[in-house]
C-alpha positions in Angstrom: -54.0 176.1 55.1 -50.8 176.2 57.3 -49.8 179.8 58.2 -46.3 179.2 59.2 -43.2 181.9 59.4 -41.0 179.0 58.5 -41.2 175.7 57.9 -38.3 173.3 57.2 -37.4 169.9 58.3 -40.6 169.1 59.5 -40.1 172.0 62.5 -42.2 175.0 62.6 -41.3 178.3 63.3 -44.5 180.2 64.4 -42.0 183.6 65.3 -42.8 183.4 69.1 -39.7 183.0 71.7 -39.5 179.4 72.8 -40.0 179.6 76.9 -39.5 176.6 79.4 -41.3 176.3 82.6 -42.6 174.1 85.2 -46.4 172.9 85.2 -46.7 172.6 89.5 -49.7 170.7 91.4 -50.6 173.1 93.7 -51.1 170.6 96.6 -53.3 172.1 99.7 -51.5 169.2 102.1 -47.6 171.2 101.1 -48.2 174.8 100.5 -44.8 175.3 101.3 -43.5 173.0 98.8 -45.6 174.5 96.0 -43.9 177.7 96.9 -40.6 176.1 96.9 -40.8 174.8 93.9 -41.6 177.6 92.1 -38.4 179.1 93.3 -36.1 176.6 92.4 -37.8 177.0 88.9 -36.7 180.4 89.3 -33.1 179.8 90.4 -32.8 177.1 87.7 -33.5 179.7 84.9 -36.7 178.8 83.9 -38.7 181.3 82.2 -42.2 180.1 83.7 -43.8 178.9 86.6 -47.5 177.1 86.1 -50.1 176.3 88.4 -53.4 173.8 87.0 -56.4 175.7 88.1 -59.4 173.7 89.5 -61.5 175.3 91.9 -63.8 172.2 92.6 -60.8 170.2 93.9 -60.5 170.5 97.2 -56.8 169.3 97.6 -55.6 171.7 95.9 -54.7 175.7 96.7 -56.7 178.4 95.5 -54.8 179.3 92.2 -55.3 183.1 92.4 -54.0 183.5 95.6 -51.0 180.4 95.1 -50.0 183.2 92.1 -49.9 185.9 94.2 -48.3 184.3 97.0 -45.7 183.0 94.3 -44.9 186.5 92.6 -44.0 188.1 96.2 -41.7 185.3 96.5 -39.7 185.1 93.1 -38.5 188.0 91.4 -38.6 187.1 87.5 -40.5 183.8 86.2 -43.6 184.6 85.0 -46.5 182.9 86.5 -49.5 181.6 84.6 -52.6 179.5 85.4 -53.8 177.0 83.0 -57.5 174.8 82.8 -56.2 171.4 81.6 
């Protein structure tokens, strides 16, 4: 059974605010570019800056360290990590 607050025309509304953002690849070879993309995402008015978290992947930056650095380099955007 679907637990929806509103359903019409095939579009569900679960009562959550819709957020938009970026899903950045934390490439260790270009850490400055990752931070710059996060800043540009914020400047573009996006709500989220997200990163994939694969600690076994040696070509990626450490996600928690990256999120801390990006948090210091941005003001508004919400930072999140996703394991996909």
